[in-house]
matplotlib code that plots the C-alpha trace (Angstrom):
import matplotlib.pyplot as plt

x = [0.7, -0.6, -4.3, -5.7, -6.3, -9.6, -10.0, -12.8, -10.7, -7.3, -5.3, -2.7, 0.0, 1.2, 1.8, 0.3, -3.1, -3.4, -2.0, -4.3, -7.4, -6.1, -5.7, -9.2, -10.8, -8.8, -9.9, -13.5, -13.2, -12.7, -10.0, -7.6, -4.3, -1.9, 0.1, 3.3, 5.8, 8.5, 9.2, 9.6, 11.4, 11.6, 12.0, 8.9, 7.7, 4.3, 5.5, 3.7, 0.6, -1.9, -4.5, -7.1, -5.0, -4.5, -8.3, -9.1, -6.5, -7.6, -11.2, -10.2, -8.2, -11.2, -13.7, -11.8, -9.8, -6.4, -4.8, -1.2, -1.6, -3.1, 0.3, 1.0, -1.8, 0.5, 4.2, 4.5, 2.9, 4.7, 8.2, 7.5, 6.0, 8.0, 11.2, 12.6, 10.1, 11.2, 9.2, 9.5, 7.7, 5.3, 4.0, 2.8, 3.4, 6.3, 6.8, 9.8, 9.7, 12.7, 11.2, 12.8, 16.4, 16.6, 16.7, 15.2, 15.3, 14.3, 12.0, 10.6, 7.0, 7.8, 6.9, 8.7, 7.6, 4.4, 4.1, 0.7, 0.4, -1.1, -0.6, -0.2, 2.8, 5.3, 3.4, 0.2, 2.0, 1.4, 4.1, 6.4, 6.2, 9.5, 7.6, 10.2, 9.6, 5.9, 4.8, 6.9, 5.3, 1.7, 2.3, 3.6, 0.6, -1.8, 0.0, -0.4, -4.1, -4.4, -3.6, -1.7, 1.2, 2.8, 6.0, 8.3, 5.4, 4.4, 0.9, 1.0, -2.6, -6.0, -9.2, -12.7, -15.1, -18.2, -19.1, -17.3, -15.2, -11.6, -8.5, -5.1, -2.1, 1.1, 4.8, 7.4, 10.9, 10.1, 7.2, 3.6, 0.5, -2.9, -5.5, -9.2, -11.1, -14.5, -13.2, -10.1, -8.6, -6.0, -3.5, -0.6, -0.4, 0.9, 1.4, -2.5, -2.3, -6.0, -7.1, -4.9, -6.3, -9.8, -8.8, -10.1, -9.6, -6.9, -8.2, -5.0, -5.4, -8.4, -6.3, -5.1, -1.8, 1.2, 4.4, 7.4, 9.9, 13.4, 13.8, 15.6, 16.5, 19.6, 21.7, 23.6, 21.2, 21.8, 18.8, 16.6, 16.8, 20.5, 20.0, 17.5, 19.8, 22.4, 19.8, 19.1, 15.5, 13.6, 12.5, 11.5, 7.9, 7.5, 4.6, 6.9, 10.6, 10.8, 12.5, 9.4, 7.4, 6.9, 9.1, 8.4, 11.1, 9.0, 10.3, 8.3, 8.7, 8.4, 9.3, 11.6, 10.2, 12.1, 10.8, 13.1, 13.0, 14.3, 16.7, 18.8, 17.4, 15.7, 13.3, 14.0, 12.6, 12.1, 8.8, 8.9, 5.9, 5.3, 2.5, 4.1, 4.9, 8.6, 9.7, 10.4, 12.5, 10.7, 14.1, 15.4, 18.0, 19.2, 22.5, 20.6, 18.7, 21.8, 23.3, 20.2, 19.4, 22.6, 20.5, 19.8, 23.5, 23.2, 20.2, 21.8, 25.3, 27.5, 24.5, 24.7, 22.2, 21.3, 22.4, 18.7, 17.7, 21.2, 20.1, 18.1, 14.7, 13.3, 9.7, 7.6, 4.3, 3.2, -0.5, -2.7, -6.4, -8.6, -12.2, -13.4, -12.3, -14.6, -16.9, -19.3, -16.6, -13.5, -12.1, -9.0, -7.5, -7.4, -3.6, -4.2, -7.3, -5.3, -2.7, -2.4, 0.4, 2.4, 2.0, -0.8, 0.1, -3.2, -2.1, -2.0, -5.3, -7.0, -5.7, -6.9, -10.3, -10.5, -9.6, -12.3, -14.9, -14.1, -13.8, -17.2, -18.7, -17.3, -18.3, -21.8, -22.8, -22.2, -19.5, -22.0, -24.5, -22.4, -22.7, -24.4, -21.9, -19.0, -20.5, -20.7, -17.1, -15.8, -17.7, -16.6, -12.9, -12.6, -14.4, -12.1, -9.0, -10.4, -11.1, -7.5, -6.3, -8.4, -7.0, -3.4, -3.6, -4.8, -1.6, 0.5, -1.3, 0.0, 3.5, 4.8, 3.6, 4.0, 1.0, -1.2, 0.3, -0.3, -3.9, -4.4, -3.1, -5.8, -8.4, -6.8, -6.4, -10.1, -11.1, -8.8, -9.8, -13.5, -13.0, -11.2, -14.2, -16.9, -15.2, -16.6, -20.1, -20.0, -18.2, -19.5, -16.4, -12.7, -11.6, -15.2, -15.2, -18.9, -19.9, -21.5, -21.1, -17.4, -17.1, -18.7, -16.2, -13.3, -14.6, -15.0, -11.5, -10.1, -12.0, -10.8, -7.2, -7.4, -9.1, -6.3, -3.5, -2.3, -0.9, 2.9, 4.8, 8.0, 7.1, 5.9, 4.9, 1.6, -2.0, -3.5, -7.3, -7.3, -5.9, -8.6, -11.3, -10.0, -10.2, -13.9, -14.6, -13.5, -15.1, -17.9, -15.3, -12.7, -13.0, -9.4, -8.5, -7.0, -5.8, -6.0, -3.0, -1.9, 1.6, 2.0, 2.0, 2.4, -0.6, -0.5, -4.1, -5.0, -4.4, -7.1, -8.1, -6.2, -5.6]
y = [-22.6, -25.3, -25.9, -23.4, -24.8, -23.9, -22.4, -21.0, -18.2, -16.9, -14.4, -12.1, -11.7, -13.9, -11.7, -12.7, -11.4, -13.2, -16.4, -16.3, -15.9, -18.6, -21.0, -20.3, -20.8, -23.9, -25.4, -24.7, -26.9, -24.2, -24.6, -21.7, -20.5, -17.7, -16.0, -14.4, -12.5, -13.1, -15.9, -16.3, -15.3, -11.7, -8.3, -6.4, -3.8, -3.2, -5.0, -3.7, -5.4, -4.0, -5.3, -5.0, -7.3, -9.7, -9.9, -10.5, -13.2, -15.5, -15.2, -16.2, -19.1, -20.3, -19.8, -21.6, -24.1, -22.5, -24.2, -23.8, -20.0, -19.5, -19.1, -16.0, -14.1, -13.4, -12.7, -15.3, -18.2, -17.2, -17.3, -20.6, -22.3, -20.8, -19.1, -19.6, -17.1, -13.6, -11.3, -8.6, -7.7, -4.8, -3.6, -0.3, 3.0, 5.3, 8.9, 11.2, 14.8, 16.5, 19.7, 21.5, 20.9, 17.6, 19.1, 16.2, 16.9, 14.8, 16.4, 15.2, 15.3, 13.6, 16.7, 15.4, 11.8, 9.8, 6.0, 4.2, 0.6, -1.8, -5.0, -5.9, -8.2, -9.8, -13.1, -11.5, -8.6, -7.7, -8.3, -6.8, -9.1, -10.0, -10.1, -12.2, -15.0, -14.5, -14.2, -17.2, -19.3, -18.3, -18.9, -22.4, -23.0, -22.0, -24.6, -27.2, -26.4, -27.1, -23.8, -24.0, -21.5, -20.1, -18.3, -16.2, -15.9, -12.8, -11.9, -11.3, -10.4, -10.6, -11.3, -11.1, -12.9, -12.7, -12.5, -15.1, -16.0, -14.7, -16.0, -14.9, -15.5, -16.3, -16.4, -18.3, -19.2, -18.2, -20.6, -19.4, -20.8, -19.6, -20.2, -19.7, -18.6, -17.5, -14.8, -12.7, -11.1, -8.4, -8.6, -7.0, -3.8, -0.7, -2.7, -3.1, -5.4, -6.1, -2.6, -1.2, -3.7, -2.6, 1.1, 1.8, 5.5, 6.8, 9.1, 9.7, 13.4, 13.4, 12.3, 14.8, 13.1, 13.6, 11.9, 9.9, 7.6, 6.3, 3.0, -0.4, -3.1, -2.4, -4.6, -3.7, -0.8, 0.3, -0.1, 3.0, 2.6, 3.2, 6.3, 7.7, 6.9, 9.2, 12.0, 11.0, 10.2, 8.6, 5.3, 3.8, 5.0, 3.9, 1.4, -1.1, -1.4, 1.1, -1.3, -3.6, -1.0, 0.8, 3.8, 7.1, 9.8, 12.9, 16.0, 19.0, 17.8, 14.1, 11.1, 8.1, 4.6, 1.9, -1.7, -4.2, -7.9, -10.7, -11.8, -8.7, -6.8, -3.4, -1.9, 1.8, 4.5, 8.2, 9.6, 13.2, 15.4, 17.4, 19.6, 21.1, 24.8, 24.0, 23.1, 19.4, 18.1, 15.7, 14.1, 13.6, 10.8, 8.9, 10.8, 14.1, 13.2, 12.2, 15.6, 17.6, 15.7, 14.7, 13.0, 10.2, 9.3, 9.0, 6.7, 4.5, 4.4, 2.0, 0.2, -0.9, -2.0, -5.6, -7.9, -8.5, -6.2, -4.8, -1.3, 1.7, 2.2, 5.5, 6.1, 8.6, 9.6, 6.8, 7.4, 5.7, 5.4, 3.8, 4.6, 1.0, -2.0, -4.7, -5.6, -8.3, -11.0, -9.4, -7.8, -6.0, -6.5, -3.2, -2.7, -2.8, -0.6, 2.1, 2.9, 5.8, 5.6, 3.7, 6.2, 4.3, 0.8, 0.2, -1.9, -5.4, -5.1, -3.6, -6.4, -9.0, -7.4, -7.4, -11.1, -11.8, -10.0, -11.7, -15.1, -14.7, -13.9, -16.9, -19.3, -17.9, -17.6, -19.2, -17.1, -16.0, -14.6, -12.1, -9.0, -6.9, -8.0, -7.1, -3.6, -3.1, -4.4, -1.9, 1.0, 0.1, -0.5, 2.9, 4.7, 3.2, 4.3, 7.9, 7.7, 6.7, 9.5, 12.0, 10.8, 10.8, 14.2, 15.7, 14.5, 15.9, 19.2, 19.5, 18.2, 21.7, 21.5, 18.3, 18.7, 19.1, 16.2, 14.1, 15.4, 14.5, 11.0, 10.6, 10.6, 7.5, 5.8, 6.6, 5.0, 2.0, 1.2, 1.6, -0.8, -3.3, -3.1, -3.6, -5.8, -9.1, -7.5, -6.5, -3.1, -0.8, -0.2, -0.3, 2.2, 3.7, 4.6, 3.7, 5.6, 8.9, 10.4, 9.7, 11.2, 14.4, 14.4, 14.0, 16.8, 19.1, 18.2, 19.3, 22.6, 23.2, 22.6, 24.7, 27.6, 27.8, 27.4, 31.0, 30.0, 30.3, 27.5, 28.4, 27.2, 24.0, 25.7, 27.1, 25.9, 25.3, 25.7, 23.3, 20.5, 21.2, 21.1, 17.8, 16.3, 17.2, 16.1, 12.5, 11.9, 9.7, 7.4, 7.7, 4.2, 4.0, 7.4, 9.2, 12.7, 11.6, 9.4, 9.1, 10.0, 12.7, 11.2, 7.6, 5.4, 2.1, 1.0, 1.3, -2.3, -4.5, -7.5, -10.6, -12.7]
z = [-53.7, -51.4, -50.8, -48.2, -44.8, -43.2, -39.7, -37.6, -36.3, -37.5, -35.4, -37.0, -34.3, -31.4, -28.4, -25.1, -25.9, -29.2, -27.7, -24.7, -26.9, -29.2, -26.3, -25.0, -28.3, -29.1, -25.7, -26.7, -29.7, -32.4, -35.1, -34.6, -36.0, -35.3, -38.0, -36.7, -38.9, -36.2, -33.7, -30.0, -27.8, -28.7, -27.0, -26.2, -23.7, -22.1, -18.9, -15.8, -14.5, -12.1, -9.6, -12.5, -14.7, -11.8, -11.3, -15.0, -15.6, -12.8, -13.9, -17.4, -16.0, -13.9, -16.6, -19.4, -17.4, -18.1, -15.1, -16.3, -16.4, -12.9, -11.2, -13.2, -11.4, -8.4, -7.9, -5.2, -7.1, -10.3, -8.6, -6.9, -10.0, -12.9, -11.6, -15.1, -16.6, -16.0, -13.9, -11.3, -8.1, -8.3, -4.9, -6.2, -8.1, -7.0, -8.1, -7.5, -8.5, -10.2, -11.5, -14.4, -13.7, -12.0, -8.5, -6.5, -2.8, 0.1, 2.7, 6.0, 4.7, 1.4, -0.5, -3.6, -3.5, -3.7, -3.2, -3.8, -2.7, -5.1, -3.0, 0.6, 0.3, -2.1, -2.1, -3.6, -5.4, -9.0, -11.5, -14.1, -17.1, -18.8, -22.1, -24.1, -21.6, -21.0, -24.6, -25.5, -22.8, -23.6, -27.3, -26.6, -24.3, -27.1, -29.4, -26.7, -26.5, -30.3, -32.0, -35.3, -35.1, -38.3, -37.2, -39.4, -41.8, -43.7, -44.7, -48.5, -49.1, -47.5, -49.5, -48.3, -50.7, -48.5, -44.9, -42.9, -45.9, -45.6, -47.4, -46.2, -48.5, -46.7, -47.4, -45.3, -46.3, -49.9, -50.0, -50.6, -48.9, -47.8, -45.1, -45.1, -42.0, -40.9, -38.6, -38.4, -35.3, -35.7, -32.9, -34.7, -32.6, -34.4, -37.6, -37.7, -40.8, -41.0, -40.0, -42.8, -45.3, -44.3, -44.5, -41.0, -40.5, -38.2, -35.5, -33.6, -34.2, -31.8, -28.9, -26.3, -25.2, -27.5, -26.4, -27.6, -25.9, -25.9, -24.1, -23.7, -21.2, -19.1, -16.8, -13.6, -12.8, -9.2, -6.8, -6.6, -2.8, -3.0, -5.1, -2.6, 0.3, -1.3, -1.0, 2.6, 1.8, 4.7, 3.3, 6.7, 6.3, 2.6, 2.2, 0.4, -0.7, -3.5, -6.0, -5.7, -7.7, -11.0, -10.5, -12.1, -12.1, -12.9, -14.6, -15.9, -19.5, -19.1, -17.0, -16.7, -15.9, -14.1, -13.9, -12.2, -13.0, -10.9, -13.6, -13.1, -16.1, -15.7, -18.2, -18.5, -20.8, -20.9, -22.2, -23.6, -23.6, -26.8, -25.5, -22.4, -22.2, -21.9, -25.4, -26.0, -28.8, -31.1, -32.1, -28.5, -28.2, -25.2, -25.3, -25.4, -22.3, -20.3, -21.2, -20.4, -17.2, -15.4, -12.6, -15.1, -15.0, -11.3, -11.6, -14.2, -12.6, -14.6, -16.2, -19.8, -22.4, -22.1, -24.9, -25.7, -27.3, -27.6, -28.6, -27.5, -29.2, -30.2, -31.1, -32.9, -31.3, -29.0, -29.2, -31.8, -32.3, -35.1, -35.9, -35.5, -33.5, -34.9, -37.7, -38.7, -39.0, -37.6, -34.5, -33.2, -29.8, -27.8, -28.4, -32.1, -32.1, -30.2, -27.6, -25.2, -22.7, -20.1, -17.3, -15.5, -16.7, -18.3, -21.3, -19.9, -18.1, -21.2, -23.4, -21.0, -20.9, -24.7, -24.6, -22.0, -24.1, -27.4, -25.7, -24.1, -27.5, -29.2, -26.5, -25.9, -29.5, -32.9, -34.7, -37.3, -34.8, -32.7, -34.9, -32.2, -29.6, -31.9, -32.4, -28.7, -28.3, -30.8, -29.2, -25.6, -26.6, -28.4, -25.6, -23.1, -25.1, -25.2, -21.5, -20.7, -23.0, -21.0, -17.6, -18.9, -20.6, -17.3, -15.7, -18.4, -18.3, -14.7, -15.0, -14.1, -10.5, -8.6, -6.1, -9.1, -10.9, -7.8, -7.7, -11.4, -10.7, -8.0, -10.8, -12.1, -8.7, -8.0, -11.3, -10.8, -7.3, -8.2, -11.2, -8.8, -6.4, -9.1, -11.7, -10.5, -10.2, -13.9, -13.9, -16.7, -18.7, -18.0, -15.3, -15.1, -18.8, -19.0, -15.8, -16.8, -13.3, -13.4, -16.8, -15.4, -12.6, -15.1, -17.2, -14.2, -13.0, -16.4, -16.2, -12.6, -13.5, -16.6, -14.8, -12.2, -14.7, -14.0, -10.7, -10.4, -12.0, -10.2, -6.7, -5.1, -1.9, -0.7, -1.0, -4.4, -4.7, -7.7, -5.5, -2.9, -5.6, -7.0, -3.5, -3.4, -6.9, -6.5, -3.1, -4.4, -5.9, -3.1, -1.5, -0.2, 1.4, -1.6, -0.6, 3.1, 3.8, 7.5, 6.3, 3.6, 0.1, 1.4, 0.6, 2.5, 2.1, -1.5, -2.4, -3.8, -1.7, -3.0, 0.0]

ax = plt.figure().add_subplot(projection="3d")
ax.plot(x, y, z, "-o")
ax.set_aspect("equal")
plt.show()
């Protein structure tokens, strides 16, 4: 075995979060490495950004001089500066209701749709990240900033002799080596290499949301606008072209996501709910879904799986949560500490927020003097994951009735728009997770929805007192006219200011 090389910080993993943190720390003069069991480019999901993500990223770029990454903060600047790096335009969130049997029907008042704008134009739009390209680019950028990158390298063992004294044994191409480091960051996602080594307890059982997914990248997927046109849906009063959005095809037992990239690829996956009253198969396959929901064949048309990845993936339970996200001389990025769900596209923004918090600790303090900061980081990260779980589970509890599902989504949009409004002033927690008044509202919303659960699940017509109650509950956080669009279910003016 070769002599161990010494680093200030070593990161296990090399996704965009790890690479971004590595680039920042390297530019600050720290000696940094990333250890990656694979290599770039590679298939990955977690692709849909939000206004929150596109506020955090530019602040990171401005704070740490990451000039090469600034164009990725907006769709327009991304496409003009780096058209070779795959992305899609995300003007907002779009929802289409299919009920129990896939019976989507267009109505004059958009009863079975909801579109929520997240940007005012394509030039300042959020983006769908084609992760194979994005992760590869940010990893290369970290290397250009001075980070050592060990690709196709397995972690053989981790030893911890004393505080700020780690040794990681590595294996690459049948050759053994090791590195020493003062600080370890686990950015390995569900593999959780360091968390498993430290035997950090798994607390997934405490989460409310329980879902699984089948997904892949597809090519030659018809435009959603064409599918809607076949149903004679009036799209003239949509706040944006529907294909420039994160599309949610909502059923009473799950939903299908559609994210379109400019390179002709479309990310598509179906998420099944395992806690709904309608029984949901835990071993559901893509072929099963196409048989059970013929409308999916309409949506896909003659599409086929893209050659990368070349297959359809199937997950077990998506949700994960660990008891701890940091210690005296280690930390885990949010996606490693836990994961909840893609419904509200929270993943990219939460990862960027984790990077921002860790980067600030390392640059404000000496590595060996940030123990209290790390304890706070751990507590906040886990609290935010539980908070996201609460908001998502509220939506799932109301999948059976679309007006209620829309009302449950308003809780998220109230939290998101409040975070966007207060982030630069030091928002207390991601999506109002640290706001006790908002937590009270969220708890009351859950009770209101639960208390009225005996309403008929067979009809979408008629007033629902739970929806009226939700409207009143979020009023203190309703900065953008939620529940009060000028056109039914069409939200034109919820976009964060980016001009």
